[in-house]
NUROBA-430869 format. One line per field, with one value per atom (N, C-alpha, C): residue number from 1; atom name; z, y, x. Coordinates in pm, 1 decimal, padded with zeros to 6 digits. Atoms other than C-alpha are relative to their C-alpha. Last residue first. Layout:
<nodes>
baro <- NUM / ...
torvo <- CA / ...
z <- Z / ...
y <- Y / ...
x <- X / ...
</nodes>
This chain:
<nodes>
baro <- 107 / 107 / 107 / 106 / 106 / 106 / 105 / 105 / 105 / 104 / 104 / 104 / 103 / 103 / 103 / 102 / 102 / 102 / 101 / 101 / 101 / 100 / 100 / 100 / 99 / 99 / 99 / 98 / 98 / 98 / 97 / 97 / 97 / 96 / 96 / 96 / 95 / 95 / 95 / 94 / 94 / 94 / 93 / 93 / 93 / 92 / 92 / 92 / 91 / 91 / 91 / 90 / 90 / 90 / 89 / 89 / 89 / 88 / 88 / 88 / 87 / 87 / 87 / 86 / 86 / 86 / 85 / 85 / 85 / 84 / 84 / 84 / 83 / 83 / 83 / 82 / 82 / 82 / 81 / 81 / 81 / 80 / 80 / 80 / 79 / 79 / 79 / 78 / 78 / 78 / 77 / 77 / 77 / 76 / 76 / 76 / 75 / 75 / 75 / 74 / 74 / 74 / 73 / 73 / 73 / 72 / 72 / 72 / 71 / 71 / 71 / 70 / 70 / 70 / 69 / 69 / 69 / 68 / 68 / 68 / 67 / 67 / 67 / 66 / 66 / 66 / 65 / 65 / 65 / 64 / 64 / 64 / 63 / 63 / 63 / 62 / 62 / 62 / 61 / 61 / 61 / 60 / 60 / 60 / 59 / 59 / 59 / 58 / 58 / 58 / 57 / 57 / 57 / 56 / 56 / 56 / 55 / 55 / 55 / 54 / 54 / 54 / 53 / 53 / 53 / 52 / 52 / 52 / 51 / 51 / 51 / 50 / 50 / 50 / 49 / 49 / 49 / 48 / 48 / 48 / 47 / 47 / 47 / 46 / 46 / 46 / 45 / 45 / 45 / 44 / 44 / 44 / 43 / 43 / 43 / 42 / 42 / 42 / 41 / 41 / 41 / 40 / 40 / 40 / 39 / 39 / 39 / 38 / 38 / 38 / 37 / 37 / 37 / 36 / 36 / 36 / 35 / 35 / 35 / 34 / 34 / 34 / 33 / 33 / 33 / 32 / 32 / 32 / 31 / 31 / 31 / 30 / 30 / 30 / 29 / 29 / 29 / 28 / 28 / 28 / 27 / 27 / 27 / 26 / 26 / 26 / 25 / 25 / 25 / 24 / 24 / 24 / 23 / 23 / 23 / 22 / 22 / 22 / 21 / 21 / 21 / 20 / 20 / 20 / 19 / 19 / 19 / 18 / 18 / 18 / 17 / 17 / 17 / 16 / 16 / 16 / 15 / 15 / 15 / 14 / 14 / 14 / 13 / 13 / 13 / 12 / 12 / 12 / 11 / 11 / 11 / 10 / 10 / 10 / 9 / 9 / 9 / 8 / 8 / 8 / 7 / 7 / 7 / 6 / 6 / 6 / 5 / 5 / 5 / 4 / 4 / 4 / 3 / 3 / 3 / 2 / 2 / 2 / 1 / 1 / 1
torvo <- N / CA / C / N / CA / C / N / CA / C / N / CA / C / N / CA / C / N / CA / C / N / CA / C / N / CA / C / N / CA / C / N / CA / C / N / CA / C / N / CA / C / N / CA / C / N / CA / C / N / CA / C / N / CA / C / N / CA / C / N / CA / C / N / CA / C / N / CA / C / N / CA / C / N / CA / C / N / CA / C / N / CA / C / N / CA / C / N / CA / C / N / CA / C / N / CA / C / N / CA / C / N / CA / C / N / CA / C / N / CA / C / N / CA / C / N / CA / C / N / CA / C / N / CA / C / N / CA / C / N / CA / C / N / CA / C / N / CA / C / N / CA / C / N / CA / C / N / CA / C / N / CA / C / N / CA / C / N / CA / C / N / CA / C / N / CA / C / N / CA / C / N / CA / C / N / CA / C / N / CA / C / N / CA / C / N / CA / C / N / CA / C / N / CA / C / N / CA / C / N / CA / C / N / CA / C / N / CA / C / N / CA / C / N / CA / C / N / CA / C / N / CA / C / N / CA / C / N / CA / C / N / CA / C / N / CA / C / N / CA / C / N / CA / C / N / CA / C / N / CA / C / N / CA / C / N / CA / C / N / CA / C / N / CA / C / N / CA / C / N / CA / C / N / CA / C / N / CA / C / N / CA / C / N / CA / C / N / CA / C / N / CA / C / N / CA / C / N / CA / C / N / CA / C / N / CA / C / N / CA / C / N / CA / C / N / CA / C / N / CA / C / N / CA / C / N / CA / C / N / CA / C / N / CA / C / N / CA / C / N / CA / C / N / CA / C / N / CA / C / N / CA / C / N / CA / C / N / CA / C / N / CA / C / N / CA / C / N / CA / C / N / CA / C
z <- -00016.8 / 02525.9 / 00137.6 / -00087.0 / 02397.4 / 00048.9 / 00068.5 / 02074.7 / 00157.4 / 00100.2 / 02217.6 / -00075.7 / -00018.7 / 02553.6 / -00113.3 / -00087.6 / 02469.0 / 00010.5 / 00111.8 / 02199.3 / 00077.6 / 00013.5 / 02464.2 / -00099.0 / -00069.6 / 02378.2 / -00022.8 / -00068.4 / 02215.7 / 00100.9 / -00121.6 / 02112.7 / 00089.1 / -00003.5 / 01776.4 / 00091.6 / 00036.3 / 01868.5 / -00019.6 / -00148.6 / 02038.9 / -00057.0 / -00057.8 / 01716.3 / 00129.8 / 00034.8 / 01517.8 / 00053.2 / -00043.1 / 01743.1 / -00072.9 / -00119.0 / 01732.9 / 00032.8 / -00013.9 / 01346.7 / 00144.9 / 00034.1 / 01334.2 / 00024.7 / -00131.0 / 01598.3 / -00058.0 / -00112.1 / 01372.2 / 00098.4 / 00066.2 / 01045.0 / 00114.8 / 00007.7 / 01253.3 / -00084.4 / -00129.0 / 01399.7 / -00030.8 / -00071.3 / 01059.8 / 00143.7 / 00064.7 / 00906.3 / 00032.9 / -00038.2 / 01203.2 / -00097.9 / 00099.2 / 01223.9 / -00037.7 / 00044.9 / 01553.6 / -00143.9 / 00124.0 / 01724.2 / -00073.6 / 00034.5 / 02062.8 / -00137.3 / -00052.8 / 02149.1 / -00036.0 / 00115.3 / 01953.4 / 00019.9 / -00039.6 / 02144.7 / -00088.0 / -00043.9 / 01924.5 / 00064.4 / -00097.0 / 01874.6 / 00049.9 / 00105.9 / 01595.0 / 00084.8 / 00120.2 / 01791.6 / -00042.0 / 00163.8 / 02120.3 / -00092.3 / -00015.3 / 02377.8 / -00117.2 / -00036.4 / 02344.6 / 00011.8 / 00060.0 / 02169.6 / 00056.5 / -00123.5 / 02386.3 / -00036.7 / -00053.0 / 02098.3 / 00131.5 / 00066.7 / 01875.8 / 00085.9 / -00071.9 / 02113.4 / -00042.8 / -00095.5 / 01872.0 / 00123.3 / -00099.5 / 01612.0 / 00094.9 / -00117.2 / 01282.2 / 00125.7 / -00152.6 / 01031.7 / 00120.3 / -00107.3 / 00723.6 / 00084.4 / -00019.0 / 00418.4 / 00098.2 / 00065.1 / 00425.3 / 00013.9 / -00123.7 / 00610.6 / -00015.4 / -00066.4 / 00306.9 / 00085.7 / 00035.4 / 00077.5 / 00096.3 / 00002.4 / 00282.1 / -00030.8 / -00081.6 / 00305.2 / 00064.8 / -00083.1 / -00035.0 / 00102.8 / -00016.5 / -00245.6 / 00132.6 / -00065.8 / -00392.9 / 00028.9 / 00092.0 / -00590.9 / 00025.0 / 00135.4 / -00474.4 / -00082.8 / 00032.8 / -00113.0 / -00166.0 / -00007.4 / -00059.7 / -00047.8 / 00101.2 / -00212.0 / 00001.2 / 00177.3 / -00017.3 / -00074.9 / -00021.3 / 00309.1 / -00078.6 / 00043.6 / 00198.5 / 00012.0 / 00151.1 / 00149.3 / -00025.2 / 00084.8 / 00471.0 / -00099.4 / 00000.0 / 00665.2 / -00100.8 / 00067.9 / 00752.1 / -00015.2 / -00010.5 / 01038.7 / -00118.9 / 00117.6 / 01053.2 / -00038.7 / -00026.5 / 01401.3 / -00131.0 / -00122.6 / 01483.4 / -00030.3 / 00045.4 / 01114.5 / 00116.7 / 00119.5 / 01099.2 / -00002.1 / -00033.7 / 01449.7 / -00069.8 / -00134.3 / 01356.6 / 00034.6 / 00080.9 / 00984.2 / 00114.0 / 00028.7 / 01203.7 / -00064.7 / -00095.4 / 01385.0 / -00030.2 / -00048.7 / 01110.3 / 00086.6 / 00161.7 / 00919.6 / 00071.3 / 00124.6 / 01252.3 / -00103.9 / 00036.0 / 01541.8 / -00145.0 / -00087.5 / 01626.0 / -00016.0 / -00109.0 / 01590.9 / 00074.3 / -00015.9 / 01249.8 / 00180.1 / 00014.6 / 01181.3 / 00068.2 / -00079.4 / 01299.7 / 00027.5 / -00119.1 / 01133.2 / 00110.7 / -00063.8 / 00834.6 / 00100.6 / -00002.3 / 00789.6 / 00034.6 / -00165.0 / 00903.0 / 00003.9 / -00119.7 / 00611.7 / 00169.1 / -00009.6 / 00361.6 / 00117.3 / -00015.4 / 00405.2 / 00042.3 / -00153.7 / 00400.4 / 00022.4 / -00005.0 / 00008.5 / 00128.0 / 00047.4 / -00014.4 / 00009.5 / -00109.9 / 00203.3 / -00028.2 / -00013.5 / -00086.6 / 00103.8 / 00025.9 / -00013.1 / 00028.8
y <- -00105.8 / 01323.7 / 00011.3 / 00060.7 / 01034.4 / 00063.5 / 00023.6 / 01203.5 / -00053.9 / 00100.9 / 01172.5 / -00003.9 / 00140.3 / 01291.9 / -00060.7 / 00028.8 / 01633.1 / -00134.5 / 00023.0 / 01692.2 / -00069.5 / -00103.1 / 01697.8 / -00072.8 / 00038.3 / 01449.4 / 00086.2 / -00100.7 / 01610.2 / -00009.3 / -00016.4 / 01294.9 / 00083.9 / -00040.1 / 01361.0 / 00007.5 / -00183.3 / 01401.0 / 00012.9 / -00081.7 / 01060.6 / 00128.6 / 00014.1 / 00892.2 / 00084.3 / -00115.2 / 01008.5 / 00010.5 / -00165.0 / 00882.2 / 00077.2 / -00067.9 / 00526.3 / 00151.3 / 00013.5 / 00499.1 / 00073.5 / -00153.9 / 00594.5 / 00007.0 / -00081.9 / 00273.4 / 00195.1 / -00010.1 / 00065.2 / 00120.9 / -00085.4 / 00129.6 / 00027.8 / -00140.4 / 00027.4 / 00084.5 / -00058.2 / -00272.9 / 00129.7 / -00058.8 / -00386.7 / 00077.6 / -00102.4 / -00355.4 / 00043.5 / -00109.8 / -00555.1 / 00092.0 / -00036.8 / -00839.6 / 00124.8 / 00082.8 / -00947.7 / 00035.0 / 00003.8 / -00701.1 / -00046.1 / 00138.3 / -00724.0 / -00057.9 / 00063.7 / -00370.1 / -00164.1 / -00044.6 / -00232.5 / -00081.1 / -00089.8 / -00383.5 / 00011.4 / 00049.8 / -00514.4 / 00095.2 / 00108.6 / -00388.9 / -00104.1 / 00084.7 / -00157.2 / -00112.2 / -00026.7 / 00023.7 / -00117.6 / 00060.7 / -00069.9 / 00094.9 / -00019.8 / 00066.0 / -00054.7 / 00105.2 / 00138.9 / -00009.9 / -00024.5 / 00364.0 / -00155.9 / -00074.1 / 00327.9 / 00024.5 / 00124.9 / 00099.0 / 00048.6 / 00064.3 / 00400.6 / -00068.7 / 00036.4 / 00555.0 / -00055.9 / 00115.6 / 00502.0 / -00027.9 / -00100.1 / 00699.8 / -00089.3 / 00015.3 / 00491.5 / 00042.9 / 00059.9 / 00583.6 / 00009.5 / -00064.6 / 00561.3 / -00043.1 / -00094.9 / 00405.1 / 00097.1 / 00041.4 / 00086.2 / 00082.9 / 00059.2 / 00225.1 / -00061.2 / -00125.1 / 00423.0 / -00049.8 / -00084.2 / 00116.4 / 00124.9 / 00058.4 / -00112.2 / 00072.2 / -00007.6 / 00185.9 / -00087.2 / 00103.0 / 00155.1 / 00006.6 / 00066.5 / 00509.8 / -00133.6 / 00088.3 / 00689.2 / -00142.9 / 00083.3 / 00890.7 / -00124.3 / -00017.5 / 01239.3 / -00154.0 / -00035.3 / 01127.6 / 00010.1 / 00122.2 / 00991.5 / -00003.8 / 00114.6 / 01281.5 / -00150.6 / -00038.4 / 01519.7 / -00122.3 / 00034.8 / 01311.2 / 00034.2 / 00111.4 / 01356.7 / -00050.7 / 00018.5 / 01721.5 / -00136.6 / -00018.8 / 01750.5 / 00003.8 / -00152.2 / 01622.7 / 00015.5 / -00020.0 / 01183.7 / 00191.0 / -00100.5 / 01083.6 / 00065.0 / 00029.2 / 00847.0 / 00033.5 / 00137.4 / 00847.9 / -00061.7 / 00110.5 / 01159.7 / -00111.9 / -00058.7 / 01347.0 / -00077.5 / 00066.8 / 01169.1 / -00014.2 / 00107.9 / 01341.9 / -00127.2 / -00001.3 / 01667.6 / -00139.4 / -00001.5 / 01636.0 / -00038.7 / 00122.3 / 01558.4 / -00015.8 / 00136.5 / 01864.9 / -00128.1 / -00020.1 / 02077.3 / -00119.3 / 00075.2 / 01925.3 / -00004.2 / -00047.1 / 02076.3 / -00109.9 / -00032.9 / 01986.0 / 00033.8 / -00118.4 / 02095.2 / 00018.0 / 00015.3 / 01723.8 / 00137.6 / 00030.8 / 01749.7 / 00047.0 / -00112.2 / 01856.6 / 00016.7 / -00125.3 / 01552.0 / 00134.3 / 00022.5 / 01311.7 / 00067.5 / -00036.7 / 01505.4 / -00053.2 / -00150.7 / 01486.7 / 00010.3 / -00041.7 / 01108.0 / 00171.9 / 00054.5 / 01029.5 / 00068.0 / -00114.8 / 01258.1 / -00067.8 / -00126.8 / 00992.8 / 00126.5 / -00026.8 / 00700.0 / 00125.8 / 00026.6 / 00680.9 / 00057.3 / -00121.3 / 00851.0 / -00033.9 / -00102.0 / 00569.9 / 00136.2 / -00090.8 / 00325.7 / 00100.6 / -00144.4 / 00004.6 / 00141.7
x <- -00103.9 / 01116.5 / 00036.6 / -00095.1 / 00919.6 / 00110.7 / -00136.1 / 00820.7 / 00063.9 / 00021.6 / 00426.2 / 00156.4 / 00083.1 / 00502.7 / -00007.1 / -00105.1 / 00675.4 / -00019.1 / -00128.0 / 00425.7 / 00127.4 / -00132.0 / 00146.4 / 00067.8 / -00150.2 / -00135.1 / 00104.7 / -00045.4 / -00425.9 / 00098.7 / 00070.2 / -00613.6 / 00015.0 / 00148.7 / -00500.4 / -00091.0 / 00060.6 / -00155.8 / -00147.4 / -00045.0 / -00165.3 / -00011.8 / 00126.7 / -00373.2 / 00042.1 / 00111.6 / -00072.6 / -00106.5 / -00036.1 / 00190.8 / -00118.3 / -00000.1 / -00025.8 / 00056.6 / 00152.9 / -00042.9 / -00019.4 / 00004.8 / 00342.7 / -00178.6 / -00080.9 / 00413.0 / -00038.8 / 00079.6 / 00168.6 / 00041.7 / 00152.7 / 00307.8 / -00058.2 / -00024.5 / 00657.1 / -00083.1 / 00045.1 / 00464.3 / 00077.8 / 00098.5 / 00378.8 / -00011.2 / 00043.6 / 00716.2 / -00123.8 / -00065.9 / 00870.4 / -00054.7 / -00063.0 / 00631.3 / 00073.4 / -00127.3 / 00612.4 / 00077.8 / 00016.9 / 00344.6 / 00136.7 / 00026.2 / 00365.3 / 00053.3 / -00106.5 / 00490.7 / 00005.9 / -00141.0 / 00226.9 / 00112.9 / -00120.2 / -00036.1 / 00095.1 / -00193.5 / -00276.2 / 00053.7 / 00020.6 / -00686.1 / 00143.6 / 00026.4 / -00640.9 / -00025.0 / 00029.7 / -00363.9 / -00098.0 / 00096.5 / -00302.4 / -00059.0 / 00152.7 / -00043.3 / -00020.5 / 00082.0 / 00345.4 / -00141.2 / 00158.3 / 00560.2 / -00037.7 / 00070.3 / 00912.8 / -00154.6 / 00076.7 / 01044.4 / -00077.9 / 00112.4 / 01065.4 / -00045.9 / 00099.5 / 01328.2 / -00148.9 / -00050.0 / 01637.4 / -00135.3 / -00049.3 / 01439.9 / 00036.8 / 00089.2 / 01393.2 / 00084.3 / -00089.6 / 01615.5 / -00065.6 / -00013.1 / 01392.1 / 00112.9 / -00092.5 / 01463.4 / 00017.5 / -00128.9 / 01309.0 / 00124.6 / -00077.8 / 01031.5 / 00121.7 / 00031.6 / 00886.5 / 00100.5 / -00077.6 / 00963.2 / 00091.5 / -00098.5 / 00780.1 / 00093.1 / -00038.6 / 00510.7 / 00133.2 / 00061.5 / 00491.5 / 00064.0 / -00030.5 / 00650.3 / -00093.7 / 00082.4 / 00433.4 / 00048.4 / -00027.2 / 00690.3 / -00110.1 / 00007.9 / 00545.0 / -00005.9 / 00135.0 / 00460.0 / 00007.5 / 00048.9 / 00819.8 / -00132.8 / -00071.3 / 01001.1 / -00117.0 / 00059.0 / 00774.6 / 00072.1 / 00153.8 / 00871.9 / -00078.8 / -00001.3 / 01256.0 / -00127.0 / -00036.6 / 01212.8 / -00040.8 / 00118.0 / 01039.9 / -00013.3 / 00034.3 / 01296.7 / -00101.5 / 00030.6 / 01295.6 / -00004.4 / -00111.7 / 01442.9 / -00015.0 / -00084.8 / 01176.4 / 00146.2 / -00007.0 / 01004.9 / 00079.1 / -00033.2 / 01097.0 / -00009.6 / -00130.5 / 01017.4 / 00077.6 / -00121.2 / 00718.5 / 00090.6 / 00023.5 / 00577.5 / 00081.6 / -00119.0 / 00722.6 / -00007.9 / -00141.8 / 00542.4 / 00086.0 / -00078.8 / 00245.2 / 00083.0 / 00018.9 / 00249.4 / 00045.9 / -00171.1 / 00323.1 / 00025.2 / -00110.6 / 00012.4 / 00111.2 / -00025.4 / -00170.3 / 00078.3 / -00149.6 / -00372.5 / 00037.4 / -00060.7 / -00721.2 / 00152.9 / -00007.8 / -00888.2 / 00077.9 / 00105.8 / -00982.1 / -00037.6 / 00031.4 / -00634.9 / -00179.3 / -00086.1 / -00485.7 / -00090.6 / 00006.0 / -00756.3 / 00070.4 / 00136.4 / -00729.9 / -00067.8 / 00030.7 / -00375.6 / -00138.1 / -00069.9 / -00340.2 / -00013.5 / 00068.2 / -00605.2 / 00029.9 / 00116.8 / -00426.2 / -00044.5 / -00022.2 / -00127.8 / -00089.8 / 00060.8 / -00284.7 / 00031.3 / 00128.2 / -00275.4 / -00040.8 / 00081.9 / 00082.2 / -00166.6 / 00019.7 / 00217.1 / -00062.4 / -00086.9 / 00142.4 / -00040.8 / 00098.7 / -00020.5 / 00104.1
</nodes>
């Protein structure tokens, strides 16, 4: 599945809850290490989630992302790609719920 097909849903979700696209980008940057230009390149190229995360430099504290997303505990997901996708989903959910950015970014 292309990352670009899910990205608009992330934007809609956070903006609907009063957060900004910039905050979404901050979360994506924290998790993946991508700057805005790299993120834009992935969106324009239509890269799959697999390609997206293969190119990422996952944050060392990503393993601190815990909790339930889609009925599964993030920390218990065995497939590495699916776990990375759910990490991102969990971060998006947290900012959409109004959690402080310092806590979302595990600072």
